[in-house]
C-alpha positions in Angstrom: 0.0 0.0 0.0 1.1 3.6 -0.6 1.7 6.4 1.8 -1.6 7.8 0.7 -3.4 4.9 2.3 -2.4 6.4 5.7 -4.7 9.3 4.7 -7.5 7.0 3.7 -6.8 7.5 0.0 -6.0 4.6 -2.3 -4.3 4.6 -5.7 -5.9 2.5 -8.5 -3.1 0.0 -8.0 -4.1 -0.3 -4.3 -7.7 -0.8 -5.2 -6.7 -3.5 -7.7 -4.8 -5.2 -5.0 -7.7 -5.1 -2.6 -10.2 -6.3 -5.2 -7.8 -9.0 -6.6 -8.1 -7.8 -10.2 -5.9 -5.8 -12.6 -5.2 -2.1 -12.4 -6.5 -1.9 -16.0 -9.9 -3.4 -14.9 -10.1 -0.9 -12.0 -9.4 2.0 -14.5 -12.2 0.8 -16.7 -14.6 0.5 -13.7 -13.7 4.1 -12.6 -14.3 5.3 -16.2 -17.8 3.5 -16.3 -16.6 1.1 -19.0 -17.5 -2.2 -17.3 -21.0 -3.2 -18.3 -23.2 -4.3 -15.5 -20.9 -2.8 -12.9 -21.6 0.6 -11.2 -18.6 2.9 -11.4 -16.1 3.0 -8.6 -16.2 6.6 -7.2 -12.8 8.3 -7.5 -11.4 11.8 -7.1 -9.0 13.3 -9.5 -5.8 14.9 -8.4 -4.3 16.2 -11.7 -4.1 13.2 -14.0 -4.1 10.8 -11.0 -7.3 9.1 -9.8 -7.6 8.3 -6.1 -10.3 6.3 -4.2 -11.3 7.0 -0.6 -11.0 3.8 1.4 -14.4 4.4 3.1 -16.1 5.0 -0.3 -14.6 1.8 -1.7 -15.9 -0.2 1.2 -19.4 1.3 0.8 -19.2 0.5 -3.0 -18.3 -3.1 -2.2 -21.2 -3.4 0.3 -23.7 -1.8 -2.1 -22.7 -4.3 -4.8 -23.0 -7.2 -2.4 -26.5 -6.2 -1.4 -27.7 -5.8 -5.0 -26.2 -9.1 -6.1 -27.2 -11.1 -3.0 -28.6 -14.4 -4.2 -27.8 -13.6 -7.8 -26.2 -16.3 -9.9 -24.6 -16.2 -13.3 -26.6 -18.3 -15.7 -24.9 -21.2 -17.3 -24.0 -20.9 -21.0 -26.4 -22.9 -23.2 -23.4 -24.0 -25.3 -21.0 -26.4 -23.6 -17.5 -24.9 -23.3 -18.6 -21.6 -24.8 -16.3 -19.6 -22.5 -13.2 -21.7 -23.2 -10.5 -20.7 -25.6 -8.8 -23.2 -27.9 
């Protein structure tokens, strides 16, 4: 974690680490480019995007509440998600 985390601010790399995904995916989620996913609220500091830790935790909780009990439907085609 960065020194900003002491202030309650996280870099996009920090957010990616906490969410166990890539920084590129977090950048897309902040930019509203992930279909079916509400954007991650971020503040801009120049060209840099920062996320408040409390806001990220609230975002996670809100997503857990809306998807509670939801399941991803199985593909009708066997092996449709696999690459050759």
